N, C-alpha and C positions, 0 to 999 in steps of 0.2 A: 775310430769310434770308441774302442776300448779305452785308449789313453785319455780321450775326452772325459770318459765317464768315470774313470778312476780319479782324475783331477778334480771332479765335482762331488766328491764324497762329502766334503764339509757342507756343501749347499744341500744335499739330499738329507743329511742329518738335521740340519737347521730347519728344513721344511717338515720333518716329523714332528710328532707330538711326544715321543718318548722311545724307549727301547725295550724289547723283551729278549732276554738272552738265554738260550738253551745251552746251558754250560756243563758240558762233560769235563772230565779232567784234561783231556787233550786239547781244550780250548785255549790254554795258556802257552801252547807250543806253536800256535798258528798266528803268524804276524798279522794278517788281515784282521782276524778276530780282535787281537789285542789293540791295534791301531783303532778299529771301529769303536771298541769299548772306550778307551780314553778320550777319543774325539767326542764321543756321545757325552762324557761327562764334562767336557769343556763347554758343551752347548746346553745341555740339560741338567737339572738338578738330580741328585742321587735318588730323590724321592720319585723320579720319573723313569728309573731303571728297574726292571722287574726280572729277578733271577728264576728261571725254571729249571732247578736242579734236583727236584724230588726224585725223578726216575734213576738218578745216578748216586745220589748221596746215601750211603748206608754206613753202618758201623765199620764195615769191612773196606770202605773206600775213602773215609774222611782223611786217613793218613796220606793217601794218594794226592788228594786235593792240597793238603797242607804242604806236602813236599814240592809240588809243582809251583806254588805261590812262593815259597820260601827261596827257592832256587831259580825263580824266573830272571831270564835275561833276554835281551833282543837278539844276541848273537846265537842263542839256542833255537830261536824261531825260525820257521821255514814258510815258504809259499810255494803252492803247486806250480805257479808259473815264476820261474826264476827272475824274470824281467821285472816282476812287481816288487821284489825285494828292495832294490835299490831306490824305486820311487817311493816306497813307505818309509825308508830310512831318511830319504830326503825331507819327507813331511815331518818326521820327528825332529830332525835338526831345525826345521823351519818354525815350529811352535814352541820347542822346549830348549831350554838352555843347554842341555847336554842329554845324552842317551841315558846316563845313569839317573838324572833327574826324571826322566820319563819312566824309568823302570821303577824308581821309588813311588811315584805318583800312582802307577798301576797298582803295585802291591798294596798301597794304602786303601785306595777306592775299592779294590776286590774284597779286601777284608770287611770294609764298611758295608758294602752291598750285600755280600753273602750273610753277615751276621744279621742284618736287618731282616732279610727274607727268611732266613732259618728260624729266628725267634718268633716271627709271626706264624710260620707253619708248624713249628714243632714245640708248641707251648707246653705240652705235658712231659717232654723229656728232660730228665735231669742231666746236667752236665753238657748240654748243647753248646754253650759258649766256651767252656773251659779251654778246649784246643785252640780256639781262635784268639782267646785273650793270650795264650802262651805265644802263638804266632805273631801277634802285634808286638809284643815285647821283644821277641827274638829279632824282628826286623827293625828294631829301634824306634817304634811308635809308642812311646811310654804314656803320653797323654791319652792316646786312643785306648791303650790296655786298661788304663785307670777307669775311664768312662765305660768300658764294656764290663768291667767288674761291677760298677755301680748298677748297670742295666740288669745284671744277673740277680742282684739283690732286690731289684724292683719288679721283677716279672710276676712274682706271687701277688704283689699288691695290685698289678694291672689286672690280674686275673679276677681277683676279688671285686674290684671296682666294676669290671665288666659284667660279672654276674649279678651285682646290685642294680646296674643300669638297665639291663634288659628285663622286659616284662614277660615275654612269651617263653623264654628260657630255651629257645631252639639253638643248635649248634651253630647255625649261620649267624644269628643275632650275637652270640657270644663272640665268635671269631671276628666279626666286624667290629664290635666294640673293644676287643682287646687289640686288634690291629691298629685301630685309630690312635690308641694309647701309645703303642710302639712307635708309630709314625711321629706322633707329637714330640716324644722324648728324642728321636733322632734329629728332627729339625732344630730343637733348642740345644742339644748337647754334642751332636756329631757334625752336623752341617757346618758349623763355624770352623771346626778342625780340618774339614775337607778344603774349605775355602783357602785356608792358610797353606796347606800342601800344595794346592793348585798355583797359588801365587809364588810359592818357592820354586816350583818346577817350570813354569811357563815363561817363555820370552815374552816381555811385556808388549812389544810391538804385535807379536802374534795374537795375544789375548785381546788387544784392542780391535785387530782385524776381525777376530771370531765375533766380538760383540757387535761390530758393525753389520756383519752378516746376519747375526741373529735379528737385529733391529729390521733389516730389510726383509727377511723371511717372514717376520711377524707382520709386517705390512701387506705382504703378499697373501698371508693366510687370512687376514682380516678384510681383505678386498672383496667387494661384491662380486668381482669377476672371478671365475673360476681360474685355478692354475693353468688348467689346459688351454683356455682362452688366451691367457697371458702368454704362453709359450708360443701360440699360433700366430702372435702378431707379426712374426718374421717367419718367411719361409727358409731363410738361411739360419739354421740353429747354431752353426758354429759362429756366425757373426753376433747372434744373440748372446752367446755365451761370452764372447770377448767383450761386448758392450757391458754386460753384467759385471765382469771382473774389473773393468775400468772404474765403473761406478764404486764398487767396493775399495778398490785400490786408492781412489781419491779420497774416499771418505776416512781412510786409515791415517791420512795425514791432515787432519783438522788443525785450525789454528791453535796456538798454545791454550791449554785448559787445565784447571785444577780439578775437574770432576773425575773422580775414579771409583775405586772399589770399596768393598765392604770392610776392608781392614784399615780404611783412613788414609791410605797412601794416596799421593797425588803423582800423576805422570804428566810430564809437559813435553809435547812433541813439537819439534820444529819443522815447519813446512819445508820440504826439500826444494832445492833449486834445480830447474830444468836447463840443461845446457843445449844449444842449438846444433849439436853434432848429429842429431838423429833421434828417432823416437825412443830408443832403448838407453840412451845415455843419461841416467839420472844419478845425481850424487848420492852416496849412501846417507839416509837420514840419521840424524843424531838423536839419541834418546837420553833423556835426562830424568832421573827419579829423585824425589825429594820426600822426606819424612819429617817435615818441621824444621829442618836445619837448612843452612846455606849451602852445605856441601852437595854436590851432584855427582852421579856415577854415570860415566859414558860406557855403553854396552856395544859390543860389536855385533851388529844384526845383519852382517852381510849375507848369511844363508837365507834368512827370511826375506831380505830385500831382493835377493835374486830370484827367489821362488815367486814373490809377489809380482815383480816386474815381468817375469817371463809369462805368468798366468794372465796378467792384465793385457799384455800385448799380444797374446796368442802364438807365442814363439817359444822354442825350448831354451833351457838354461845353457846349453852349448852355443846356441845361436847368440845369445847375449854376451858370453864370454869371447 
C-alpha cells in the first residue's frame, strides 16, 4: 500500500488546488519535501504556491536559508525511510533531463516563490529583496536578478497606488490591494522566466505526461460526481489504479501534433509500435523536437519509458527488465 501511494504522488498533487509550504530552512535537505515542491510546480503555477515561512525567517536566519538554497543538491538530501530515496531519484530521472537540471529548476523556483511571498508580507522592510537578488545572480539566474531589482524599485509605487485605491484605509484593505499588484507583476514578469526554466529542465515526454494527467484530474474535479464516488466504482482499487495509469500512458502517445507550449516550441510524438511478445514489450518511443527548422533532435527517454510502462502495467521496473 505504501508503494502504491508513493507512486500516486503526481495524481494526488494534480487533484489538489495548490500547495501551502511550511518552509523552515531544513526543508531543503529533505528529499520528499523537495520532490513534492518541484512536482507541485510542474502541475500548478507559482501563484498557487503559498510559502508560510514567517515563523522562521528573521534577520538572524536569512543567511541560513540563502546558504541552504545556494548549496542545494539532491546528493545531500535524505529520507527517513531509505527505501524512498531510490524511488524519488527514479522519479527525478523520469521527469527531468538530469539531476543537475532538477536542482537548477528547484533553486530557481524557490527564489521566485520566496521573493513573491516575502515582498507581499514584508512591505515595510527595506532591503528585503537585496540578499535574494544576490542569490539569484550567484546561482546564474541573471534575468531573474534583473527583474527582482526592478521589483525593488516598484514596491514604493505599489504601496502608493494601493493607498490611493483603498477608501477605508484599513490595514487589511491596503494589504489586499498591495498583494494584488505584486501578484500581477509576478505573472507578467516572472512567470514567463519560470516557464523557460521548466522547459529547459524537464524531459519533454515527461511534461506531456504531466499535462495529460492534469487534464484528466480537471475533468474529475469538474465532474458532478464526487471523487469518492468515482473511486468507489471499483472494489479493487489496485485494478482501478492500473486502469487509470493505462489511460494516462495511452494518452501520452497521441498521434503526431504541433500543439504545445507557451514558448512556441512544437513537439511531435510518434506512436510506439507494440510487439506481440507480451504486454510489457513496447519499443522505446522516439521524441522529435522542432523549433521552426527541419532539424530534429532525438532524445533518450528510456528512464521515463520504463517508469511509465511499469506504472501503466502495474509491475515493477525490475520485472520489465
